[in-house]
N, C-alpha and C positions, 0 to 999 in steps of 0.2 A: 628549066630543064628537069630538075629533080621533081617538081610538082607533077609533070606529065608522067614520069615513071611511077610515082606513088599512086596517082590516079588510075593508071592502067592496072597496077597490081591489085588495088582495092576493088576496082570494078570487076576484074576477072575472078577474084575470090568471092565477093559477096553478091555480085550481080545475079548469077544463076540461082542462088539460094533465095534471095529476096523475090525474084521473079516467080519461083515456084510457090512460095508462100502466099504472095499477094494475088497471083493470077487466078486463084480458085474463088475469089470473091467477085460479086457482080460490080460492074463499073459504077452503078448508082451508089452502092454501099461505100466504095472507095471515095467517091466524090464527096458524099455527105460526111464521112468521117474526117476527111482532110479539112473541109470547110468548118465543121464544128470544132475541131482542134485549134484551128487558127483563131476562132473567136473565143474559145474557152480558156486557153492558157494565158493570153494577155488579160482577160477579164479577171482571172484569179490573181495574177501578178499585181494589177492595179488596185484591186480591192485589198489585197494583203499589204500593199505599201501605203495606201491612203485611208483605209477604213471603208466601211460598207457604203455609207451615204455618198461621200465624196468620190469614191472609186466608181460607183455606178454612174454618177453624173459625168465624170470624165470619160468613161468608156462609151456611154451613149452618145456624147457629143462627138467623139472621134469616129464611131462606127457609122453614124448617120451622115456620111459624106460619100462622094462618088468613089474616092479611093477606098474607103472603108467597106464599100459594098463590092466593087468590081475586082479589087486585088485578091481577096480570098476566093472568089469564083474563078478567076484566072489561074490561081495556084492549084485549085481543085481540079480544073480541067487539065492542067499540065501533069498532075499526078495520074490522071486517068490515061492520058496519052502515053506516059512512060510505062504504065502497066500494060497497055495494049501492045506497044512495041516490044516489050520484053516477053509477052506471051506468044508472039509470032513464032519464035524459035523453040518454044517449049514443047517437047515431045508428048507430054501427057494430054495436051489439047487435041492432038490429031487422032482421028478415028481409026 
């Protein structure tokens, strides 16, 4: 019950601000930024934890799977859909 209340308050406060900031970018840019971030941050974490050579090997072994390819693409598409839906009610987009 409390989680729903917090979710509603945070969505009402930050949703319009984030929609205004992100909706000015092209969908292609949003998609590529999200996918690159999904690959980049785990790569940095694995290399930092295990060293350069072992970290690169672990990262490549895990990225070259169906899940390692399709999950970031799906998350990137989900981000684009969220931005598209939030830009529908944005008054700055209307002519």
